[in-house]
C-alpha positions in Angstrom: 0.0 0.0 0.0 2.9 2.4 0.8 4.4 1.8 -2.7 1.0 2.4 -4.3 0.5 5.7 -2.4 4.1 6.8 -3.3 3.4 6.2 -7.0 0.0 7.8 -7.0 1.4 11.0 -5.3 4.3 11.2 -7.6 4.6 13.7 -10.5 6.8 11.2 -12.4 5.2 7.8 -11.9 7.8 6.0 -14.2 10.8 7.3 -12.2 9.1 6.6 -8.9 8.2 3.1 -10.0 11.8 2.4 -11.0 13.1 3.9 -7.7 10.9 1.5 -5.8 12.0 -1.5 -7.9 15.7 -0.6 -7.4 15.1 -0.2 -3.6 13.4 -3.7 -3.5 16.4 -5.2 -5.5 18.8 -3.6 -3.0 20.4 -1.3 -5.6 21.7 1.8 -3.9 21.7 5.1 -5.6 25.1 6.8 -5.2 24.7 10.5 -4.5 27.4 12.5 -6.1 26.2 15.9 -4.8 28.8 18.1 -3.3 27.5 19.1 0.1 30.6 21.1 1.3 33.9 22.4 0.0 36.8 24.1 1.7 38.2 27.2 0.0 41.0 29.0 1.8 40.0 27.9 5.2 36.3 28.7 4.5 33.8 25.8 4.5 31.1 26.5 1.9 27.8 24.6 2.2 25.3 26.8 0.1 24.9 25.0 -3.2 24.7 28.3 -5.1 27.9 29.6 -3.5 29.6 26.2 -4.3 28.5 26.4 -8.0 29.7 30.1 -8.2 33.0 29.1 -6.7 33.6 26.3 -9.3 32.4 28.7 -12.1 34.8 31.4 -11.0 37.7 29.0 -10.8 37.2 27.4 -14.2 36.4 30.8 -15.8 39.7 32.1 -14.5 41.8 29.3 -15.9 40.2 29.3 -19.3 42.7 31.9 -20.6 45.6 29.6 -20.4 45.2 26.4 -22.4 47.2 23.8 -24.2 47.3 24.2 -27.9 48.4 21.1 -30.0 50.0 19.6 -26.9 53.1 22.0 -26.9 52.5 25.7 -27.0 50.4 27.7 -24.6 48.0 30.2 -26.0 46.9 33.1 -23.8 43.9 35.2 -24.6 44.3 38.2 -22.2 41.0 39.6 -21.0 39.0 37.3 -23.3 35.6 35.9 -22.5 34.9 32.2 -22.5 32.8 32.7 -25.7 35.6 34.3 -27.7 37.9 31.4 -26.7 35.4 28.8 -27.8 34.7 30.8 -31.0 38.4 30.7 -31.8 38.7 27.0 -31.1 35.7 26.3 -33.3 37.1 28.3 -36.2 40.5 26.6 -35.9 39.5 23.0 -35.3 36.1 22.5 -36.8 35.8 20.2 -39.7 33.3 20.8 -42.5 30.2 18.5 -42.2 30.1 15.9 -44.9 27.3 13.5 -45.8 27.8 10.0 -46.9 25.1 8.5 -49.0 23.6 5.2 -47.9 21.1 2.7 -49.2 17.8 1.5 -47.9 19.3 -1.8 -47.1 21.9 -0.2 -44.9 19.2 1.8 -43.1 17.2 -1.5 -42.5 20.4 -3.2 -41.3 21.1 -0.4 -38.8 17.5 -0.5 -37.5 17.7 -4.3 -37.3 20.7 -4.2 -34.9 19.2 -1.6 -32.5 18.4 -3.1 -29.1 14.6 -3.8 -29.0 13.0 -1.7 -26.3 9.5 -0.4 -25.6 10.8 2.7 -23.9 11.4 5.8 -26.0 13.3 9.1 -25.8 12.3 12.7 -26.7 11.1 11.7 -30.1 8.6 9.3 -28.5 9.4 6.5 -31.0 10.5 3.2 -29.5 13.0 0.9 -31.2 10.4 -1.8 -31.2 8.2 0.5 -33.5 11.2 1.3 -35.6 11.9 -2.4 -36.2 8.3 -3.1 -37.0 8.1 -0.3 -39.5 11.7 -0.5 -40.9 10.7 -1.6 -44.4 8.2 1.2 -44.7 10.4 4.0 -43.3 13.7 3.0 -44.8 13.1 4.8 -48.1 12.1 8.2 -46.6 14.9 8.0 -44.1 17.4 7.2 -46.8 16.1 10.2 -48.8 16.5 12.5 -45.7 
């Protein structure tokens, strides 16, 4: 009855159900939350202060980075965005498309793990496998 009440009160019934199943199987969820950090003799416990401290630290070291494993590049007074923009322009490869056949699409779908669950597109692999011969031509065209 307690499990039933827990599920019925939950906003996310699927997650709650899996949490109950994992509890019953004895699987422990490992909590990786940082509860406290020590910075220059100060113990920080507020989650927002901890997040800001990490953000400030990593933002301050972004200006000194390794470039090609040997030389250091320094972007004085640069923002994180300009650094990333520079990296994208220097290292990004042009996107290329390789053509494929309907047989290859069907083969790829065939080797997907069959599951009833789905992701953001709300299409399960089980449905993909059932409809593979019907959707392979449009997918190949796309």
